[in-house]
CHARMM internal coordinates of N, CA and C (Angstrom, degrees):
IC EDIT
DIST 1 N 1 CA 1.4424
DIST 1 CA 1 C 1.5216
ANGL 1 N 1 CA 1 C 109.58
DIST 1 C 2 N 1.3235
ANGL 1 CA 1 C 2 N 117.65
DIHE 1 N 1 CA 1 C 2 N 125.33
DIST 2 N 2 CA 1.4545
ANGL 1 C 2 N 2 CA 121.47
DIHE 1 CA 1 C 2 N 2 CA 179.88
DIST 2 CA 2 C 1.5146
ANGL 2 N 2 CA 2 C 112.19
DIHE 1 C 2 N 2 CA 2 C -90.38
DIST 2 C 3 N 1.3104
ANGL 2 CA 2 C 3 N 114.52
DIHE 2 N 2 CA 2 C 3 N 176.91
DIST 3 N 3 CA 1.4691
ANGL 2 C 3 N 3 CA 121.24
DIHE 2 CA 2 C 3 N 3 CA 178.02
DIST 3 CA 3 C 1.5312
ANGL 3 N 3 CA 3 C 109.50
DIHE 2 C 3 N 3 CA 3 C -69.05
DIST 3 C 4 N 1.3404
ANGL 3 CA 3 C 4 N 117.87
DIHE 3 N 3 CA 3 C 4 N 138.99
DIST 4 N 4 CA 1.4654
ANGL 3 C 4 N 4 CA 119.14
DIHE 3 CA 3 C 4 N 4 CA 176.60
DIST 4 CA 4 C 1.5283
ANGL 4 N 4 CA 4 C 110.60
DIHE 3 C 4 N 4 CA 4 C -69.98
DIST 4 C 5 N 1.3160
ANGL 4 CA 4 C 5 N 116.09
DIHE 4 N 4 CA 4 C 5 N 145.59
DIST 5 N 5 CA 1.4669
ANGL 4 C 5 N 5 CA 119.29
DIHE 4 CA 4 C 5 N 5 CA 178.42
DIST 5 CA 5 C 1.5221
ANGL 5 N 5 CA 5 C 109.40
DIHE 4 C 5 N 5 CA 5 C -81.31
DIST 5 C 6 N 1.3315
ANGL 5 CA 5 C 6 N 116.28
DIHE 5 N 5 CA 5 C 6 N 164.51
DIST 6 N 6 CA 1.4642
ANGL 5 C 6 N 6 CA 120.72
DIHE 5 CA 5 C 6 N 6 CA 178.69
DIST 6 CA 6 C 1.5233
ANGL 6 N 6 CA 6 C 111.27
DIHE 5 C 6 N 6 CA 6 C -61.93
DIST 6 C 7 N 1.3255
ANGL 6 CA 6 C 7 N 117.48
DIHE 6 N 6 CA 6 C 7 N -29.74
DIST 7 N 7 CA 1.4612
ANGL 6 C 7 N 7 CA 121.02
DIHE 6 CA 6 C 7 N 7 CA -179.51
DIST 7 CA 7 C 1.5211
ANGL 7 N 7 CA 7 C 111.95
DIHE 6 C 7 N 7 CA 7 C -70.37
DIST 7 C 8 N 1.3393
ANGL 7 CA 7 C 8 N 117.79
DIHE 7 N 7 CA 7 C 8 N -21.16
DIST 8 N 8 CA 1.4594
ANGL 7 C 8 N 8 CA 122.06
DIHE 7 CA 7 C 8 N 8 CA -178.96
DIST 8 CA 8 C 1.5227
ANGL 8 N 8 CA 8 C 112.86
DIHE 7 C 8 N 8 CA 8 C -90.24
DIST 8 C 9 N 1.3169
ANGL 8 CA 8 C 9 N 118.98
DIHE 8 N 8 CA 8 C 9 N -0.87
DIST 9 N 9 CA 1.4659
ANGL 8 C 9 N 9 CA 122.07
DIHE 8 CA 8 C 9 N 9 CA -175.27
DIST 9 CA 9 C 1.5256
ANGL 9 N 9 CA 9 C 111.05
DIHE 8 C 9 N 9 CA 9 C -67.21
DIST 9 C 10 N 1.3435
ANGL 9 CA 9 C 10 N 115.22
DIHE 9 N 9 CA 9 C 10 N 145.67
DIST 10 N 10 CA 1.4606
ANGL 9 C 10 N 10 CA 121.56
DIHE 9 CA 9 C 10 N 10 CA 177.93
DIST 10 CA 10 C 1.5190
ANGL 10 N 10 CA 10 C 111.91
DIHE 9 C 10 N 10 CA 10 C -84.29
DIST 10 C 11 N 1.3032
ANGL 10 CA 10 C 11 N 117.66
DIHE 10 N 10 CA 10 C 11 N -16.02
DIST 11 N 11 CA 1.4605
ANGL 10 C 11 N 11 CA 121.97
DIHE 10 CA 10 C 11 N 11 CA -177.53
DIST 11 CA 11 C 1.5273
ANGL 11 N 11 CA 11 C 108.89
DIHE 10 C 11 N 11 CA 11 C -103.87
DIST 11 C 12 N 1.3166
ANGL 11 CA 11 C 12 N 115.95
DIHE 11 N 11 CA 11 C 12 N 130.24
DIST 12 N 12 CA 1.4605
ANGL 11 C 12 N 12 CA 121.63
DIHE 11 CA 11 C 12 N 12 CA 175.71
DIST 12 CA 12 C 1.5234
ANGL 12 N 12 CA 12 C 107.93
DIHE 11 C 12 N 12 CA 12 C -108.35
DIST 12 C 13 N 1.3221
ANGL 12 CA 12 C 13 N 117.47
DIHE 12 N 12 CA 12 C 13 N 140.31
DIST 13 N 13 CA 1.4619
ANGL 12 C 13 N 13 CA 121.80
DIHE 12 CA 12 C 13 N 13 CA -177.21
DIST 13 CA 13 C 1.5272
ANGL 13 N 13 CA 13 C 109.34
DIHE 12 C 13 N 13 CA 13 C -122.50
DIST 13 C 14 N 1.3283
ANGL 13 CA 13 C 14 N 114.96
DIHE 13 N 13 CA 13 C 14 N 130.66
DIST 14 N 14 CA 1.4656
ANGL 13 C 14 N 14 CA 121.05
DIHE 13 CA 13 C 14 N 14 CA 175.69
DIST 14 CA 14 C 1.5209
ANGL 14 N 14 CA 14 C 107.93
DIHE 13 C 14 N 14 CA 14 C -120.68
DIST 14 C 15 N 1.3128
ANGL 14 CA 14 C 15 N 116.14
DIHE 14 N 14 CA 14 C 15 N 145.05
DIST 15 N 15 CA 1.4623
ANGL 14 C 15 N 15 CA 120.98
DIHE 14 CA 14 C 15 N 15 CA 176.67
DIST 15 CA 15 C 1.5255
ANGL 15 N 15 CA 15 C 107.27
DIHE 14 C 15 N 15 CA 15 C -123.48
DIST 15 C 16 N 1.3221
ANGL 15 CA 15 C 16 N 115.11
DIHE 15 N 15 CA 15 C 16 N 137.42
DIST 16 N 16 CA 1.4649
ANGL 15 C 16 N 16 CA 121.03
DIHE 15 CA 15 C 16 N 16 CA 178.73
DIST 16 CA 16 C 1.5201
ANGL 16 N 16 CA 16 C 108.23
DIHE 15 C 16 N 16 CA 16 C -128.56
DIST 16 C 17 N 1.3111
ANGL 16 CA 16 C 17 N 116.40
DIHE 16 N 16 CA 16 C 17 N 131.72
DIST 17 N 17 CA 1.4598
ANGL 16 C 17 N 17 CA 121.22
DIHE 16 CA 16 C 17 N 17 CA 175.57
DIST 17 CA 17 C 1.5203
ANGL 17 N 17 CA 17 C 106.89
DIHE 16 C 17 N 17 CA 17 C -99.36
DIST 17 C 18 N 1.3175
ANGL 17 CA 17 C 18 N 116.18
DIHE 17 N 17 CA 17 C 18 N 120.63
DIST 18 N 18 CA 1.4654
ANGL 17 C 18 N 18 CA 119.81
DIHE 17 CA 17 C 18 N 18 CA 179.95
DIST 18 CA 18 C 1.5215
ANGL 18 N 18 CA 18 C 109.52
DIHE 17 C 18 N 18 CA 18 C -81.71
DIST 18 C 19 N 1.3236
ANGL 18 CA 18 C 19 N 116.77
DIHE 18 N 18 CA 18 C 19 N 154.43
DIST 19 N 19 CA 1.4690
ANGL 18 C 19 N 19 CA 119.08
DIHE 18 CA 18 C 19 N 19 CA 175.51
DIST 19 CA 19 C 1.5281
ANGL 19 N 19 CA 19 C 110.10
DIHE 18 C 19 N 19 CA 19 C -64.28
DIST 19 C 20 N 1.3128
ANGL 19 CA 19 C 20 N 116.79
DIHE 19 N 19 CA 19 C 20 N 150.75
DIST 20 N 20 CA 1.4693
ANGL 19 C 20 N 20 CA 120.26
DIHE 19 CA 19 C 20 N 20 CA 178.18
DIST 20 CA 20 C 1.5226
ANGL 20 N 20 CA 20 C 109.69
DIHE 19 C 20 N 20 CA 20 C -68.71
DIST 20 C 21 N 1.3327
ANGL 20 CA 20 C 21 N 115.10
DIHE 20 N 20 CA 20 C 21 N 143.41
DIST 21 N 21 CA 1.4611
ANGL 20 C 21 N 21 CA 119.29
DIHE 20 CA 20 C 21 N 21 CA 177.41
DIST 21 CA 21 C 1.5339
ANGL 21 N 21 CA 21 C 109.45
DIHE 20 C 21 N 21 CA 21 C -84.50
DIST 21 C 22 N 1.3284
ANGL 21 CA 21 C 22 N 115.45
DIHE 21 N 21 CA 21 C 22 N 174.30
DIST 22 N 22 CA 1.4742
ANGL 21 C 22 N 22 CA 120.65
DIHE 21 CA 21 C 22 N 22 CA -175.83
DIST 22 CA 22 C 1.5333
ANGL 22 N 22 CA 22 C 111.48
DIHE 21 C 22 N 22 CA 22 C -58.70
DIST 22 C 23 N 1.3280
ANGL 22 CA 22 C 23 N 117.30
DIHE 22 N 22 CA 22 C 23 N -42.59
DIST 23 N 23 CA 1.4756
ANGL 22 C 23 N 23 CA 120.63
DIHE 22 CA 22 C 23 N 23 CA -179.02
DIST 23 CA 23 C 1.5292
ANGL 23 N 23 CA 23 C 111.01
DIHE 22 C 23 N 23 CA 23 C -61.52
DIST 23 C 24 N 1.3334
ANGL 23 CA 23 C 24 N 116.59
DIHE 23 N 23 CA 23 C 24 N -44.94
DIST 24 N 24 CA 1.4642
ANGL 23 C 24 N 24 CA 120.50
DIHE 23 CA 23 C 24 N 24 CA 179.20
DIST 24 CA 24 C 1.5281
ANGL 24 N 24 CA 24 C 111.03
DIHE 23 C 24 N 24 CA 24 C -61.87
DIST 24 C 25 N 1.3205
ANGL 24 CA 24 C 25 N 116.18
DIHE 24 N 24 CA 24 C 25 N -40.61
DIST 25 N 25 CA 1.4676
ANGL 24 C 25 N 25 CA 119.90
DIHE 24 CA 24 C 25 N 25 CA 177.99
DIST 25 CA 25 C 1.5229
ANGL 25 N 25 CA 25 C 111.13
DIHE 24 C 25 N 25 CA 25 C -65.85
DIST 25 C 26 N 1.3496
ANGL 25 CA 25 C 26 N 116.83
DIHE 25 N 25 CA 25 C 26 N -42.95
DIST 26 N 26 CA 1.4684
ANGL 25 C 26 N 26 CA 121.03
DIHE 25 CA 25 C 26 N 26 CA 179.65
DIST 26 CA 26 C 1.5254
ANGL 26 N 26 CA 26 C 111.93
DIHE 25 C 26 N 26 CA 26 C -61.67
DIST 26 C 27 N 1.3406
ANGL 26 CA 26 C 27 N 116.82
DIHE 26 N 26 CA 26 C 27 N -31.99
DIST 27 N 27 CA 1.4627
ANGL 26 C 27 N 27 CA 121.82
DIHE 26 CA 26 C 27 N 27 CA 179.63
DIST 27 CA 27 C 1.5323
ANGL 27 N 27 CA 27 C 112.29
DIHE 26 C 27 N 27 CA 27 C -86.27
DIST 27 C 28 N 1.3410
ANGL 27 CA 27 C 28 N 116.68
DIHE 27 N 27 CA 27 C 28 N 4.16
DIST 28 N 28 CA 1.4732
ANGL 27 C 28 N 28 CA 121.91
DIHE 27 CA 27 C 28 N 28 CA -177.22
DIST 28 CA 28 C 1.5217
ANGL 28 N 28 CA 28 C 112.18
DIHE 27 C 28 N 28 CA 28 C 55.05
DIST 28 C 29 N 1.3200
ANGL 28 CA 28 C 29 N 115.45
DIHE 28 N 28 CA 28 C 29 N 39.94
DIST 29 N 29 CA 1.4590
ANGL 28 C 29 N 29 CA 121.42
DIHE 28 CA 28 C 29 N 29 CA 179.10
DIST 29 CA 29 C 1.5278
ANGL 29 N 29 CA 29 C 109.72
DIHE 28 C 29 N 29 CA 29 C -65.59
DIST 29 C 30 N 1.3184
ANGL 29 CA 29 C 30 N 116.74
DIHE 29 N 29 CA 29 C 30 N 138.65
DIST 30 N 30 CA 1.4593
ANGL 29 C 30 N 30 CA 121.84
DIHE 29 CA 29 C 30 N 30 CA 178.19
DIST 30 CA 30 C 1.5256
ANGL 30 N 30 CA 30 C 109.59
DIHE 29 C 30 N 30 CA 30 C -97.68
DIST 30 C 31 N 1.3099
ANGL 30 CA 30 C 31 N 116.00
DIHE 30 N 30 CA 30 C 31 N 136.53
DIST 31 N 31 CA 1.4636
ANGL 30 C 31 N 31 CA 121.29
DIHE 30 CA 30 C 31 N 31 CA 176.58
DIST 31 CA 31 C 1.5280
ANGL 31 N 31 CA 31 C 108.33
DIHE 30 C 31 N 31 CA 31 C -77.23
DIST 31 C 32 N 1.3258
ANGL 31 CA 31 C 32 N 116.94
DIHE 31 N 31 CA 31 C 32 N 132.61
DIST 32 N 32 CA 1.4667
ANGL 31 C 32 N 32 CA 120.28
DIHE 31 CA 31 C 32 N 32 CA -179.26
DIST 32 CA 32 C 1.5218
ANGL 32 N 32 CA 32 C 111.85
DIHE 31 C 32 N 32 CA 32 C -99.17
DIST 32 C 33 N 1.3264
ANGL 32 CA 32 C 33 N 117.02
DIHE 32 N 32 CA 32 C 33 N 3.85
DIST 33 N 33 CA 1.4590
ANGL 32 C 33 N 33 CA 121.35
DIHE 32 CA 32 C 33 N 33 CA -178.42
DIST 33 CA 33 C 1.5197
ANGL 33 N 33 CA 33 C 109.22
DIHE 32 C 33 N 33 CA 33 C -113.47
DIST 33 C 34 N 1.3213
ANGL 33 CA 33 C 34 N 115.47
DIHE 33 N 33 CA 33 C 34 N 130.69
DIST 34 N 34 CA 1.4609
ANGL 33 C 34 N 34 CA 121.69
DIHE 33 CA 33 C 34 N 34 CA 177.54
DIST 34 CA 34 C 1.5247
ANGL 34 N 34 CA 34 C 107.48
DIHE 33 C 34 N 34 CA 34 C -119.98
DIST 34 C 35 N 1.3066
ANGL 34 CA 34 C 35 N 116.88
DIHE 34 N 34 CA 34 C 35 N 135.02
DIST 35 N 35 CA 1.4614
ANGL 34 C 35 N 35 CA 121.23
DIHE 34 CA 34 C 35 N 35 CA 179.08
DIST 35 CA 35 C 1.5258
ANGL 35 N 35 CA 35 C 109.10
DIHE 34 C 35 N 35 CA 35 C -109.78
DIST 35 C 36 N 1.3210
ANGL 35 CA 35 C 36 N 115.87
DIHE 35 N 35 CA 35 C 36 N 130.00
DIST 36 N 36 CA 1.4661
ANGL 35 C 36 N 36 CA 122.23
DIHE 35 CA 35 C 36 N 36 CA 174.70
DIST 36 CA 36 C 1.5144
ANGL 36 N 36 CA 36 C 107.15
DIHE 35 C 36 N 36 CA 36 C -129.41
DIST 36 C 37 N 1.3232
ANGL 36 CA 36 C 37 N 115.94
DIHE 36 N 36 CA 36 C 37 N 105.88
DIST 37 N 37 CA 1.4670
ANGL 36 C 37 N 37 CA 121.88
DIHE 36 CA 36 C 37 N 37 CA -176.71
DIST 37 CA 37 C 1.5203
ANGL 37 N 37 CA 37 C 108.61
DIHE 36 C 37 N 37 CA 37 C 53.89
DIST 37 C 38 N 1.3261
ANGL 37 CA 37 C 38 N 118.80
DIHE 37 N 37 CA 37 C 38 N -115.83
DIST 38 N 38 CA 1.4658
ANGL 37 C 38 N 38 CA 120.98
DIHE 37 CA 37 C 38 N 38 CA -179.36
DIST 38 CA 38 C 1.5253
ANGL 38 N 38 CA 38 C 111.05
DIHE 37 C 38 N 38 CA 38 C -104.04
DIST 38 C 39 N 1.3319
ANGL 38 CA 38 C 39 N 118.03
DIHE 38 N 38 CA 38 C 39 N 23.54
DIST 39 N 39 CA 1.4598
ANGL 38 C 39 N 39 CA 121.82
DIHE 38 CA 38 C 39 N 39 CA 178.34
DIST 39 CA 39 C 1.5144
ANGL 39 N 39 CA 39 C 110.21
DIHE 38 C 39 N 39 CA 39 C -114.48
DIST 39 C 40 N 1.3213
ANGL 39 CA 39 C 40 N 114.90
DIHE 39 N 39 CA 39 C 40 N 146.98
DIST 40 N 40 CA 1.4578
ANGL 39 C 40 N 40 CA 121.83
DIHE 39 CA 39 C 40 N 40 CA 177.35
DIST 40 CA 40 C 1.5188
ANGL 40 N 40 CA 40 C 108.10
DIHE 39 C 40 N 40 CA 40 C -116.90
DIST 40 C 41 N 1.3334
ANGL 40 CA 40 C 41 N 117.06
DIHE 40 N 40 CA 40 C 41 N 129.81
DIST 41 N 41 CA 1.4622
ANGL 40 C 41 N 41 CA 122.11
DIHE 40 CA 40 C 41 N 41 CA 179.40
DIST 41 CA 41 C 1.5203
ANGL 41 N 41 CA 41 C 107.69
DIHE 40 C 41 N 41 CA 41 C -118.73
DIST 41 C 42 N 1.3268
ANGL 41 CA 41 C 42 N 117.14
DIHE 41 N 41 CA 41 C 42 N 128.86
DIST 42 N 42 CA 1.4619
ANGL 41 C 42 N 42 CA 122.53
DIHE 41 CA 41 C 42 N 42 CA -179.98
DIST 42 CA 42 C 1.5199
ANGL 42 N 42 CA 42 C 109.95
DIHE 41 C 42 N 42 CA 42 C -102.53
DIST 42 C 43 N 1.3275
ANGL 42 CA 42 C 43 N 115.49
DIHE 42 N 42 CA 42 C 43 N 133.73
DIST 43 N 43 CA 1.4633
ANGL 42 C 43 N 43 CA 123.04
DIHE 42 CA 42 C 43 N 43 CA 177.41
DIST 43 CA 43 C 1.5287
ANGL 43 N 43 CA 43 C 107.24
DIHE 42 C 43 N 43 CA 43 C -121.60
DIST 43 C 44 N 1.3274
ANGL 43 CA 43 C 44 N 118.81
DIHE 43 N 43 CA 43 C 44 N 88.16
DIST 44 N 44 CA 1.4722
ANGL 43 C 44 N 44 CA 120.92
DIHE 43 CA 43 C 44 N 44 CA -177.76
DIST 44 CA 44 C 1.5197
ANGL 44 N 44 CA 44 C 112.23
DIHE 43 C 44 N 44 CA 44 C -55.34
DIST 44 C 45 N 1.3103
ANGL 44 CA 44 C 45 N 115.35
DIHE 44 N 44 CA 44 C 45 N 136.52
DIST 45 N 45 CA 1.4568
ANGL 44 C 45 N 45 CA 120.76
DIHE 44 CA 44 C 45 N 45 CA 177.76
DIST 45 CA 45 C 1.5126
ANGL 45 N 45 CA 45 C 113.44
DIHE 44 C 45 N 45 CA 45 C 71.87
DIST 45 C 46 N 1.3238
ANGL 45 CA 45 C 46 N 117.44
DIHE 45 N 45 CA 45 C 46 N 9.29
DIST 46 N 46 CA 1.4533
ANGL 45 C 46 N 46 CA 120.98
DIHE 45 CA 45 C 46 N 46 CA 179.86
DIST 46 CA 46 C 1.5173
ANGL 46 N 46 CA 46 C 112.85
DIHE 45 C 46 N 46 CA 46 C 71.06
DIST 46 C 47 N 1.3282
ANGL 46 CA 46 C 47 N 117.24
DIHE 46 N 46 CA 46 C 47 N 10.44
DIST 47 N 47 CA 1.4652
ANGL 46 C 47 N 47 CA 121.17
DIHE 46 CA 46 C 47 N 47 CA -177.47
DIST 47 CA 47 C 1.5231
ANGL 47 N 47 CA 47 C 110.61
DIHE 46 C 47 N 47 CA 47 C -72.04
DIST 47 C 48 N 1.3017
ANGL 47 CA 47 C 48 N 116.33
DIHE 47 N 47 CA 47 C 48 N 154.32
DIST 48 N 48 CA 1.4522
ANGL 47 C 48 N 48 CA 122.32
DIHE 47 CA 47 C 48 N 48 CA 173.40
DIST 48 CA 48 C 1.5215
ANGL 48 N 48 CA 48 C 107.33
DIHE 47 C 48 N 48 CA 48 C -86.05
DIST 48 C 49 N 1.3106
ANGL 48 CA 48 C 49 N 116.96
DIHE 48 N 48 CA 48 C 49 N 96.65
DIST 49 N 49 CA 1.4569
ANGL 48 C 49 N 49 CA 120.87
DIHE 48 CA 48 C 49 N 49 CA -175.83
DIST 49 CA 49 C 1.5156
ANGL 49 N 49 CA 49 C 110.15
DIHE 48 C 49 N 49 CA 49 C -106.81
DIST 49 C 50 N 1.3097
ANGL 49 CA 49 C 50 N 115.45
DIHE 49 N 49 CA 49 C 50 N 147.41
DIST 50 N 50 CA 1.4510
ANGL 49 C 50 N 50 CA 120.77
DIHE 49 CA 49 C 50 N 50 CA 176.90
DIST 50 CA 50 C 1.5130
ANGL 50 N 50 CA 50 C 110.77
DIHE 49 C 50 N 50 CA 50 C -103.96
DIST 50 C 51 N 1.3170
ANGL 50 CA 50 C 51 N 116.20
DIHE 50 N 50 CA 50 C 51 N 173.48
DIST 51 N 51 CA 1.4596
ANGL 50 C 51 N 51 CA 121.05
DIHE 50 CA 50 C 51 N 51 CA -176.91
DIST 51 CA 51 C 1.5193
ANGL 51 N 51 CA 51 C 112.85
DIHE 50 C 51 N 51 CA 51 C -60.80
DIST 51 C 52 N 1.3249
ANGL 51 CA 51 C 52 N 119.00
DIHE 51 N 51 CA 51 C 52 N -23.90
DIST 52 N 52 CA 1.4540
ANGL 51 C 52 N 52 CA 121.39
DIHE 51 CA 51 C 52 N 52 CA -179.95
DIST 52 CA 52 C 1.5187
ANGL 52 N 52 CA 52 C 113.55
DIHE 51 C 52 N 52 CA 52 C -78.49
DIST 52 C 53 N 1.3232
ANGL 52 CA 52 C 53 N 117.38
DIHE 52 N 52 CA 52 C 53 N -15.08
DIST 53 N 53 CA 1.4678
ANGL 52 C 53 N 53 CA 121.93
DIHE 52 CA 52 C 53 N 53 CA -178.23
DIST 53 CA 53 C 1.5243
ANGL 53 N 53 CA 53 C 109.44
DIHE 52 C 53 N 53 CA 53 C -80.35
DIST 53 C 54 N 1.3323
ANGL 53 CA 53 C 54 N 116.84
DIHE 53 N 53 CA 53 C 54 N 134.18
DIST 54 N 54 CA 1.4676
ANGL 53 C 54 N 54 CA 121.10
DIHE 53 CA 53 C 54 N 54 CA -177.60
DIST 54 CA 54 C 1.5256
ANGL 54 N 54 CA 54 C 112.25
DIHE 53 C 54 N 54 CA 54 C -67.71
DIST 54 C 55 N 1.3419
ANGL 54 CA 54 C 55 N 118.02
DIHE 54 N 54 CA 54 C 55 N -16.50
DIST 55 N 55 CA 1.4705
ANGL 54 C 55 N 55 CA 120.61
DIHE 54 CA 54 C 55 N 55 CA 179.10
DIST 55 CA 55 C 1.5247
ANGL 55 N 55 CA 55 C 112.33
DIHE 54 C 55 N 55 CA 55 C -86.55
DIST 55 C 56 N 1.3303
ANGL 55 CA 55 C 56 N 116.98
DIHE 55 N 55 CA 55 C 56 N -8.58
DIST 56 N 56 CA 1.4594
ANGL 55 C 56 N 56 CA 122.46
DIHE 55 CA 55 C 56 N 56 CA 178.51
DIST 56 CA 56 C 1.5227
ANGL 56 N 56 CA 56 C 107.44
DIHE 55 C 56 N 56 CA 56 C -74.82
DIST 56 C 57 N 1.3165
ANGL 56 CA 56 C 57 N 117.97
DIHE 56 N 56 CA 56 C 57 N 126.46
DIST 57 N 57 CA 1.4627
ANGL 56 C 57 N 57 CA 119.66
DIHE 56 CA 56 C 57 N 57 CA -176.36
DIST 57 CA 57 C 1.5207
ANGL 57 N 57 CA 57 C 111.07
DIHE 56 C 57 N 57 CA 57 C -132.84
DIST 57 C 58 N 1.3266
ANGL 57 CA 57 C 58 N 115.93
DIHE 57 N 57 CA 57 C 58 N 141.68
DIST 58 N 58 CA 1.4601
ANGL 57 C 58 N 58 CA 123.18
DIHE 57 CA 57 C 58 N 58 CA 174.04
DIST 58 CA 58 C 1.5259
ANGL 58 N 58 CA 58 C 108.20
DIHE 57 C 58 N 58 CA 58 C -129.78
DIST 58 C 59 N 1.3329
ANGL 58 CA 58 C 59 N 116.65
DIHE 58 N 58 CA 58 C 59 N 76.56
DIST 59 N 59 CA 1.4618
ANGL 58 C 59 N 59 CA 117.75
DIHE 58 CA 58 C 59 N 59 CA 178.07
DIST 59 CA 59 C 1.5220
ANGL 59 N 59 CA 59 C 109.73
DIHE 58 C 59 N 59 CA 59 C -67.87
DIST 59 C 60 N 1.3249
ANGL 59 CA 59 C 60 N 116.75
DIHE 59 N 59 CA 59 C 60 N 154.88
DIST 60 N 60 CA 1.4597
ANGL 59 C 60 N 60 CA 120.33
DIHE 59 CA 59 C 60 N 60 CA -179.51
DIST 60 CA 60 C 1.5179
ANGL 60 N 60 CA 60 C 109.44
DIHE 59 C 60 N 60 CA 60 C -100.16
DIST 60 C 61 N 1.3323
ANGL 60 CA 60 C 61 N 115.79
DIHE 60 N 60 CA 60 C 61 N 122.62
DIST 61 N 61 CA 1.4551
ANGL 60 C 61 N 61 CA 122.77
DIHE 60 CA 60 C 61 N 61 CA 174.99
DIST 61 CA 61 C 1.5205
ANGL 61 N 61 CA 61 C 107.51
DIHE 60 C 61 N 61 CA 61 C -119.86
DIST 61 C 62 N 1.3204
ANGL 61 CA 61 C 62 N 116.16
DIHE 61 N 61 CA 61 C 62 N 155.32
DIST 62 N 62 CA 1.4547
ANGL 61 C 62 N 62 CA 119.88
DIHE 61 CA 61 C 62 N 62 CA 177.58
DIST 62 CA 62 C 1.5275
ANGL 62 N 62 CA 62 C 111.44
DIHE 61 C 62 N 62 CA 62 C -72.05
DIST 62 C 63 N 1.3321
ANGL 62 CA 62 C 63 N 116.55
DIHE 62 N 62 CA 62 C 63 N -32.85
DIST 63 N 63 CA 1.4635
ANGL 62 C 63 N 63 CA 121.82
DIHE 62 CA 62 C 63 N 63 CA 179.87
DIST 63 CA 63 C 1.5243
ANGL 63 N 63 CA 63 C 109.40
DIHE 62 C 63 N 63 CA 63 C -142.79
DIST 63 C 64 N 1.3206
ANGL 63 CA 63 C 64 N 117.39
DIHE 63 N 63 CA 63 C 64 N 138.99
DIST 64 N 64 CA 1.4657
ANGL 63 C 64 N 64 CA 123.05
DIHE 63 CA 63 C 64 N 64 CA 175.30
DIST 64 CA 64 C 1.5187
ANGL 64 N 64 CA 64 C 107.76
DIHE 63 C 64 N 64 CA 64 C -126.03
DIST 64 C 65 N 1.3288
ANGL 64 CA 64 C 65 N 115.93
DIHE 64 N 64 CA 64 C 65 N 124.17
DIST 65 N 65 CA 1.4624
ANGL 64 C 65 N 65 CA 121.35
DIHE 64 CA 64 C 65 N 65 CA -177.46
DIST 65 CA 65 C 1.5163
ANGL 65 N 65 CA 65 C 109.18
DIHE 64 C 65 N 65 CA 65 C -120.93
DIST 65 C 66 N 1.3181
ANGL 65 CA 65 C 66 N 117.53
DIHE 65 N 65 CA 65 C 66 N 123.76
DIST 66 N 66 CA 1.4609
ANGL 65 C 66 N 66 CA 119.99
DIHE 65 CA 65 C 66 N 66 CA -179.71
DIST 66 CA 66 C 1.5234
ANGL 66 N 66 CA 66 C 109.91
DIHE 65 C 66 N 66 CA 66 C -106.11
DIST 66 C 67 N 1.3354
ANGL 66 CA 66 C 67 N 116.48
DIHE 66 N 66 CA 66 C 67 N 156.52
DIST 67 N 67 CA 1.4663
ANGL 66 C 67 N 67 CA 119.84
DIHE 66 CA 66 C 67 N 67 CA -178.84
DIST 67 CA 67 C 1.5227
ANGL 67 N 67 CA 67 C 111.14
DIHE 66 C 67 N 67 CA 67 C -71.82
DIST 67 C 68 N 1.2966
ANGL 67 CA 67 C 68 N 114.86
DIHE 67 N 67 CA 67 C 68 N 155.01
DIST 68 N 68 CA 1.4667
ANGL 67 C 68 N 68 CA 119.34
DIHE 67 CA 67 C 68 N 68 CA 173.63
DIST 68 CA 68 C 1.5076
ANGL 68 N 68 CA 68 C 107.94
DIHE 67 C 68 N 68 CA 68 C -79.96
DIST 68 C 69 N 1.3026
ANGL 68 CA 68 C 69 N 116.45
DIHE 68 N 68 CA 68 C 69 N 135.34
DIST 69 N 69 CA 1.4674
ANGL 68 C 69 N 69 CA 121.46
DIHE 68 CA 68 C 69 N 69 CA -178.38
DIST 69 CA 69 C 1.5052
ANGL 69 N 69 CA 69 C 110.84
DIHE 68 C 69 N 69 CA 69 C -80.44
END
COOR INIT
IC SEED 1 N 1 CA 1 C
IC BUILD
């Protein structure tokens, strides 16, 4: 018996990024989450990281929902 693939999982995971609130905007807080179609990219510390950086992450979620601007 081999390892089950991600497509065979019984659990589905969705991630939603909420819009920033007034306090976060007033503090010039940077969003560390970037949404590209159905992919979520994390940028720890709000840094501009490239694919070669070990802090650059692309976790896999079943659904990614971004806030309306």
